[in-house]
C-alpha positions in Angstrom: -42.8 -16.6 45.9 -43.9 -19.1 48.6 -47.2 -19.5 50.4 -47.3 -18.7 54.1 -49.3 -20.4 56.8 -51.5 -17.3 56.7 -54.3 -16.2 59.0 -56.9 -18.4 60.8 -60.5 -18.3 59.8 -62.1 -15.1 60.9 -65.4 -14.1 62.5 -66.4 -10.5 61.8 -68.6 -8.8 64.4 -71.7 -7.0 63.2 -71.5 -3.2 63.3 -74.7 -1.3 62.3 -73.7 1.3 59.7 -70.1 0.2 60.0 -67.6 0.7 57.3 -65.7 -2.2 55.7 -63.1 -3.8 57.9 -59.5 -4.6 56.6 -58.7 -8.3 57.0 -55.3 -8.2 55.3 -53.2 -5.2 54.5 -51.5 -6.7 51.5 -50.6 -10.0 49.8 -47.7 -10.6 52.1 -50.1 -11.8 54.8 -50.4 -14.9 52.5 -47.2 -15.1 50.5 -43.5 -14.4 51.0 -42.1 -12.4 48.0 -38.6 -13.7 47.4 -37.4 -11.0 45.1 -39.6 -7.9 45.0 -37.2 -6.0 42.8 -36.7 -8.5 39.9 -39.9 -10.5 40.3 -42.6 -8.1 41.5 -46.2 -9.4 41.9 -48.2 -8.5 38.9 -51.7 -9.1 40.2 -53.7 -10.8 42.9 -57.4 -11.9 42.8 -59.8 -13.0 45.4 -61.9 -16.0 44.4 -64.4 -18.4 45.8 -62.6 -21.6 46.8 -64.5 -23.6 44.2 -63.0 -21.5 41.4 -59.6 -20.3 42.5 -58.4 -17.7 40.0 -61.8 -16.5 38.9 -62.3 -13.1 40.5 -65.3 -12.6 42.9 -68.0 -10.3 41.5 -67.5 -6.7 42.5 -69.9 -5.3 45.1 -69.8 -8.5 47.2 -69.2 -8.9 50.9 -65.5 -9.5 50.6 -63.2 -7.6 48.2 -59.6 -7.2 47.2 -58.1 -3.8 46.3 -55.4 -2.9 43.8 -51.7 -3.2 44.6 -50.7 -4.1 47.4 -54.0 -6.0 47.3 -55.6 -5.4 50.6 -58.6 -7.5 51.5 -61.7 -6.0 53.1 -65.1 -7.3 54.3 -68.4 -5.8 55.0 -69.3 -5.8 58.7 -72.8 -4.2 58.4 -74.7 -7.3 57.1 -77.1 -8.1 60.0 -78.0 -11.6 58.6 -74.3 -12.4 58.4 -72.6 -14.4 55.6 -69.9 -17.0 55.0 -67.3 -16.8 52.3 -64.7 -19.4 51.7 -62.0 -17.7 49.6 -58.8 -18.4 47.8 -56.1 -15.8 47.0 -54.2 -16.1 43.8 -51.3 -13.9 43.0 -49.2 -13.9 39.8 -45.7 -13.1 38.8 -45.5 -13.2 35.0 -46.9 -16.6 33.9 -46.5 -18.1 37.3 -49.5 -18.3 39.7 -49.5 -18.9 43.4 -52.6 -19.9 45.4 -53.3 -19.6 49.1 -56.3 -21.9 50.0 -56.6 -21.7 53.7 -54.8 -22.4 57.0 -57.3 -24.2 59.2 -58.2 -26.8 56.6 -55.9 -26.2 53.6 -57.7 -26.6 50.3 -61.0 -25.5 51.8 -60.3 -21.7 51.7 -60.2 -18.9 54.2 -63.5 -18.9 56.0 -64.9 -15.5 56.7 -68.0 -15.5 58.8 
């Protein structure tokens, strides 16, 4: 599996009473799976950039679902928020990190 360039940082508009917005439909927004049949992705976690691989707490503003690991964010937070996240996916004992496009290593900034 290889990391893609991935999406730019994103600004989420406020929507009063709005539902969560999907930022990425699946892990393939961030990674290219070279052999899905023989080497399927086992798991993906969404982390703060300072601790890539440690899952974010549940109930936060940004979340990752189960397979195919879509990423959603709350759009009903009037005060707004900023999250710099890392996406880590695993195939067996091998891990692959995606740490941002705009400033690689600083995370995917979601505002």
